[in-house]
C-alpha positions in Angstrom: 109.1 95.4 115.7 112.7 96.7 115.3 113.5 98.9 112.3 116.4 96.8 110.9 117.3 98.9 107.9 120.5 100.5 109.1 122.4 97.3 109.8 120.8 94.4 107.9 123.1 93.7 105.0 121.7 90.5 103.5 118.6 88.5 103.7 118.0 85.3 101.6 115.7 82.3 101.4 116.8 79.0 100.2 114.0 76.9 98.7 115.2 73.3 98.6 113.5 70.8 96.4 113.4 67.0 96.5 116.3 65.3 94.6 115.7 65.3 90.9 112.9 67.9 91.0 115.1 70.7 89.6 117.7 69.1 87.3 120.2 71.2 85.3 118.1 70.7 82.2 115.3 72.7 83.8 117.4 75.8 84.2 116.5 76.7 80.6 112.8 76.6 81.5 113.2 78.8 84.6 115.6 81.5 83.4 113.3 82.9 80.6 110.4 83.2 83.1 112.7 85.1 85.5 113.8 87.4 82.7 110.2 88.2 82.0 109.8 89.2 85.6 112.7 91.7 85.5 115.7 89.5 86.3 117.4 90.3 83.1 121.1 90.2 84.0 122.0 86.5 83.8 125.4 85.0 84.9 126.7 81.5 85.0 128.7 80.4 88.0 129.6 77.3 90.0 127.8 75.6 92.8 130.5 73.2 94.0 131.7 69.8 93.0 129.6 66.8 92.0 131.0 63.2 91.8 129.6 61.0 89.1 130.3 57.4 88.3 131.2 56.9 84.6 130.3 53.8 82.6 133.7 52.3 83.4 132.9 52.5 87.1 135.4 55.2 87.7 134.4 58.3 89.7 134.6 61.7 88.0 134.4 65.1 89.6 132.9 68.1 87.9 131.7 71.5 88.8 127.9 71.9 89.2 126.5 75.0 87.5 124.7 77.8 89.3 122.7 80.5 87.4 122.4 84.0 88.9 119.6 86.2 87.6 119.9 89.9 88.8 117.5 92.8 88.5 119.2 95.8 86.9 119.7 97.6 90.3 121.9 94.6 91.4 120.1 94.5 94.7 117.7 91.6 94.0 118.9 88.2 92.9 117.5 84.8 92.2 120.0 81.9 92.0 119.2 78.5 90.5 121.2 75.4 91.2 120.4 71.7 91.2 117.3 71.2 93.3 117.8 74.6 94.8 116.5 78.2 94.4 117.9 81.0 96.4 116.2 84.4 96.7 118.5 87.2 97.7 118.1 90.8 98.8 121.4 92.7 99.4 122.4 96.1 100.5 120.4 98.5 102.7 117.3 96.7 103.9 114.1 98.2 102.4 111.7 96.3 104.7 110.2 92.9 105.0 107.4 93.6 102.5 110.0 94.1 99.7 111.6 90.8 100.5 108.3 89.0 100.7 107.3 90.4 97.3 110.7 89.3 95.9 110.2 85.8 97.2 106.7 85.6 95.8 108.0 86.6 92.4 110.8 84.0 92.4 108.5 81.2 93.6 105.9 82.1 91.1 108.5 81.8 88.3 109.6 78.4 89.7 106.0 77.2 89.8 105.3 78.5 86.3 108.3 76.6 84.9 107.9 73.5 87.1 104.3 73.2 88.1 104.9 69.8 89.7 107.9 70.8 91.7 108.3 68.9 95.1 109.5 71.1 97.9 111.7 69.7 100.7 112.7 72.6 103.0 112.8 76.3 103.4 115.8 78.2 105.0 115.7 81.8 105.9 119.1 83.4 106.5 119.8 87.0 107.7 123.1 88.7 108.2 123.4 91.9 110.2 126.5 93.9 110.5 127.5 97.1 112.4 130.7 98.9 113.2 131.4 100.9 116.3 134.5 102.5 117.8 137.1 99.9 119.0 138.1 102.1 121.9 135.9 101.2 124.8 134.2 98.4 122.9 132.8 95.4 124.8 130.3 93.0 123.3 127.8 93.3 126.2 127.2 96.9 125.3 125.7 95.9 122.0 124.6 92.3 122.4 122.8 90.9 125.4 125.1 88.5 127.2 123.7 86.2 129.8 120.3 86.1 128.1 118.7 83.4 125.9 121.5 83.1 123.3 124.9 84.6 124.3 126.7 83.4 127.4 127.6 85.9 130.1 131.3 85.0 129.6 131.3 87.4 126.6 129.9 90.4 128.5 133.2 92.3 128.7 134.9 90.7 125.6 136.7 93.3 123.5 138.8 91.0 121.3 138.0 88.9 118.2 135.1 86.6 118.9 133.5 83.6 117.2 130.3 82.1 118.6 128.2 79.5 116.9 125.0 78.1 118.6 122.9 75.5 116.9 119.9 73.3 117.7 118.4 70.4 115.7 119.1 68.5 112.6 116.8 69.0 109.6 116.7 65.3 108.7 116.0 64.1 112.2 113.9 66.9 113.9 112.7 68.6 110.7 114.2 71.9 111.8 117.6 73.5 112.4 118.4 76.8 114.1 121.8 78.4 114.0 123.0 81.7 115.4 126.5 83.0 114.8 128.3 86.0 116.2 131.6 87.2 114.9 133.6 90.2 116.1 136.7 91.6 114.4 138.8 94.5 115.4 139.7 96.5 112.2 141.9 99.4 113.0 139.9 101.9 115.1 136.6 100.0 114.5 135.0 96.9 116.0 132.9 95.1 113.4 130.1 92.8 114.6 128.4 90.3 112.3 125.3 88.5 113.5 124.0 85.7 111.3 120.8 83.7 111.9 119.8 80.6 110.0 116.3 79.2 110.4 115.7 76.0 108.4 112.4 74.1 108.4 111.2 71.0 106.5 108.3 71.7 104.2 105.1 69.7 105.1 103.3 67.4 102.6 101.1 70.3 101.5 103.5 73.1 100.6 102.7 76.3 102.5 105.8 78.2 101.6 104.6 81.7 102.2 103.1 80.9 105.6 106.3 79.2 106.5 108.3 82.2 105.4 106.3 84.4 107.6 106.7 82.1 110.6 110.4 81.8 110.1 110.7 85.6 109.8 108.7 86.1 113.0 111.0 83.7 114.8 114.1 85.2 113.4 113.0 88.7 114.4 112.2 87.6 117.9 115.7 86.0 118.2 117.3 89.2 116.9 115.4 91.3 119.4 116.4 89.0 122.2 120.1 89.4 121.3 120.5 93.2 121.0 120.7 95.7 123.7 118.8 99.0 124.0 122.0 100.8 123.1 122.1 98.9 119.7 118.4 99.5 119.2 118.5 103.2 119.8 121.9 104.3 118.6 122.3 102.0 115.6 118.8 101.2 114.6 117.0 104.5 115.0 114.8 103.1 117.8 111.8 100.8 117.5 109.1 101.5 115.0 
């Protein structure tokens, strides 16, 4: 398995719950449990607009709240929004076991506060980024073009690039897969962002941790299929 620490900048898992399972009123039940587990820095933010119908029949838009609970090192984060829990790990990647432990802690807090929670889907998202000299850059040197994911048309591309590949709809097929590649030329550097989104519907019997492992294995296989040996050995310290 590739050693992804040098270039993985963010990994997160979105645990989606069925509508009404995690209302705003339940935030006050979950946050104290998260604080007991070390997420002591609590912030209140926004999670987008919600349109509600007032008694008069008129629509009213309001901002939905989102609570962010950080560990003191500001590298681990659990976010709570309506019917959603997001588990984040940012910065230099310390390895899959650290993220799996973080996810276990956040799910345990959710189950403690809401033992009857009904889960809908699980979405694993990874964002990798690396910068290389812009002089002599071409995408095919770092990402495999003409393979499973990236068309050969991009082999010699050395300008700004945006690629989005997607398969499946969650509501219809029960799964969604998205791969995005973005290249920007920033002065004397070429910055490459590679984002992978692997979203799966939760079965009737929640098996969140088994699903997380399966999505991680699939995401890692896709990542390995997209990078070249040059990326693997020059930017990732080889394979370990």
